[in-house]
C-alpha positions in Angstrom: 159.9 100.0 39.3 163.1 99.8 37.4 164.8 103.1 36.8 162.3 105.1 38.9 162.6 106.7 42.2 160.2 105.7 45.0 158.7 108.6 47.0 156.6 108.6 50.1 154.8 111.7 51.4 155.0 112.0 55.2 153.6 114.9 57.2 155.6 116.2 60.2 153.0 115.9 63.0 153.0 117.6 66.4 154.2 114.4 68.1 157.2 114.2 65.8 158.7 117.5 66.9 160.8 118.5 70.0 160.5 121.6 72.2 162.1 123.7 69.4 159.2 122.6 67.2 161.5 120.9 64.7 161.7 117.2 63.8 163.1 115.2 66.8 166.1 113.4 65.4 165.1 109.8 66.1 161.9 110.4 64.2 163.9 111.0 61.0 165.1 107.4 61.2 161.6 106.2 61.9 160.4 108.1 58.8 163.1 106.3 56.8 161.8 102.9 58.0 158.2 103.9 57.3 159.3 104.8 53.7 161.0 101.4 53.3 157.9 99.6 54.5 155.8 101.6 52.0 158.2 100.7 49.3 157.6 97.0 49.8 153.8 97.5 49.8 153.6 99.9 46.9 156.5 99.1 44.6 157.3 95.5 45.3 153.7 94.4 45.9 154.3 92.4 49.1 154.2 93.8 52.6 157.4 94.1 54.6 155.7 92.0 57.4 155.3 89.1 54.9 158.9 89.5 53.7 160.0 89.1 57.3 157.6 86.4 58.5 156.9 84.3 55.4 160.0 84.7 53.3 162.3 84.9 56.3 164.3 87.8 54.8 165.4 90.7 56.9 167.2 93.9 56.3 169.1 94.8 59.5 170.5 98.3 59.9 174.2 98.1 60.3 175.0 101.9 60.3 173.1 105.1 60.1 174.0 108.8 60.4 172.3 112.0 59.4 173.4 115.5 58.5 170.7 118.1 58.9 170.7 120.7 56.2 167.7 122.6 57.4 164.9 122.4 60.0 161.9 120.2 59.4 159.2 122.0 61.4 155.8 121.0 62.6 153.3 121.2 59.6 155.9 120.4 56.9 155.2 117.6 54.5 158.3 115.6 53.6 158.5 114.2 50.1 
């Protein structure tokens, strides 16, 4: 994995959008966490659940913020 960028493909589903039909802001942070879990599975080769339960290592979120540059509407695929 060294020197490469990890990417996950996540579709914006109907349940992810608000009344304006754009990504509901808490879902963005959920997508970030889903991508991190996939990183452990696909790039590291160990599930995030095992890292937490067996290796007793955690990665607590200390601070988050987001600036939206453009809408993420229903039907979009995030990459």
